[in-house]
N, C-alpha and C positions, 0 to 999 in steps of 0.2 A: 381203809375205804375200798369199796368194790371198784374194780378196774373199768367196769361198764359205765358206772356213774362218772368216774374220772374222764373217761372218753367222751361222754355226753357233755360234760362241763367245757371240755376243750372244743367240741363241735359247736356248741352254742356261742362260745366266745368268737370262734372264727367266722360263723355265720353273721355275726354282728360287726365284723371288721374291727375288732378291738385287740390291741396287744395286751399282754399280761399287765403291763404297767398302766395302761389306760383303764383297764377293768379295775385294777386295785384302787386307782385313784377315785373312780366313780363310786365304789362302795365303801371306801375308807379303810382299806387294809394294805398290807405290804404286797409287793410283787412276788416275794418269796412264798407267801401264803398261797397265792393263786398257782404258782408253779407246783407246790406240794399237793394241792388238790388235784391238778391235772396229771400228776405222776402217781397218784393214789397213795401218797405218803401220809396225808392227813385228810380229814373231812371238814367241810365248812359247817359252822354252827347254824342253828335254826335262823337266827337273825340274818346271817349272810345268804342263806338259801332263799329266804324271802326277798331280799334285795336283788338277788340274781334273777329270780322268777319275774319280778317287776321290771327289771332292766331288759330282759329278753322277751317280755310279754308272753310268758307261758305260765301254766300252772305248776305247782310243786310236783305233782304227778308226772307231768311231761319232763320236768327237769331231772327227776330221779329215776323214773321207770321208763323202759324203752317201749312199752306197749301203748302209752298214751300219745296221741298225735294231734289233739285239738287245740287250737289257739285260745288263749284266755281273752275273753271280750265281755266286759260287764254290761255293755249297752245292748247286746244281742242275746237275751236270755229267753226268747220266746220258744226256741226249740230245745232249750236245755231243761233238764230235770234237776231239781234242787230241793233242799230242806233248809228252811230258815227258822231259827228259834231265837226269839227276842222278847222284849217287854211287852210287845203287842200281841204275843201269842206264837203259834207255830204255823208255818205256811209251807206246804208241800206242793210241788208242781211236777207233773210228769211230761214226758216228751210229746205226748199226744194232746196236750193242752188241759188235761184234767187237773184241777186244783182242789186242795182241801185246806181250809183255814180253821184253826181252833183258837178261840180267844174268849174275852170276857162276854161276848154276846152269844156264846154257844159256838157252833161250828157251821161253816158253809161249805158247800160242794159246788164246783163249777164243772159241768159236763156239757160238751158241745156249746160252749159260750153261755149257758143258762146257769145263773147262780140261785141257789136256794138257801134261805136262812130259816128253814123250818124249825130247827132245833132251838132257835131263839125263843119261839113260842112254846116248844116243849119244855124248855128250861125256865121260862119265865116264872117267878115266884108268886103265882096267883094266890097261894095260900096266905101270903103276907097281906095282900089287899083284903082278903076275907077277914083276917084277924083284925085289921084296923077298922073295917066296917062294923064288925061285931062289938069291938070296944066303944066305938062312937055311939052305936045304937044303945049300948048299955049305960054308958056314963051320961050321955046328953038326954036321951029319952026314956031311960030306965026300962028298956025293952030286953032285959037279960033273957027271960024265958023264951019269948018267941024269936029272939035274935039268933038262936042256934040254927035256925033254918038256912041262914046264909052259908053255913058250912056245907050244905048240900050242893052249892054251886061249884065246889072244887071238882068233883067227879064229872059234873056237867061240862065244865071248862075243858077238861082233858078229853072228854068224848068229842066235843066240837073241834078241838085242835087236831085230834087224830082223824076225824072225818074230812077236814079241809086239807091238811098237810100230809096225811098218811102216818103210819106208825113210825116212831122214832127208832131206827135200827140199833142205837146204842142205849136205849131206855134213858135212864137218868145218869149214866156214867160220866158224861161230859158236861154236866150242869154246874160244876164248881167254878167259881171265879178266882183262879189262882194268879192272874197277871195283873 
């Protein structure tokens, strides 16, 4: 193990007023293991690193790298930038407050506190409504021949959406519902 990391582990333990024995007891290991970490004879595994970071209220970066100085605080993420990927989509937030969310409803962008969901309308499957309308007109009223005119509403729909919301910068790239 790197001697700098060993020194940081020792420094964090002392800052938290813990003996090697107390630390070992809190994370469920032996005192000898803590001693070996602090002497750079061995390295803590990932599970122990996570427990140490939680115990000291720091990030893993702070625990392992000397350049990171920020305290870990889940409650105060307004000035933090982060990327979150989960079942509800992708959420990216920048330090200046700009956010981008990509999910099943398209994507939204928050700039200066204003959220836009324009791409929901860009990605809305209007063609499926037109298909249903055409089939209903054909099967119920037997209007197969004049019913083709409803297909002309598709470009009209996109023209109106572009006029109201502006051009979609991603075209139809983000219109897939993968989540």
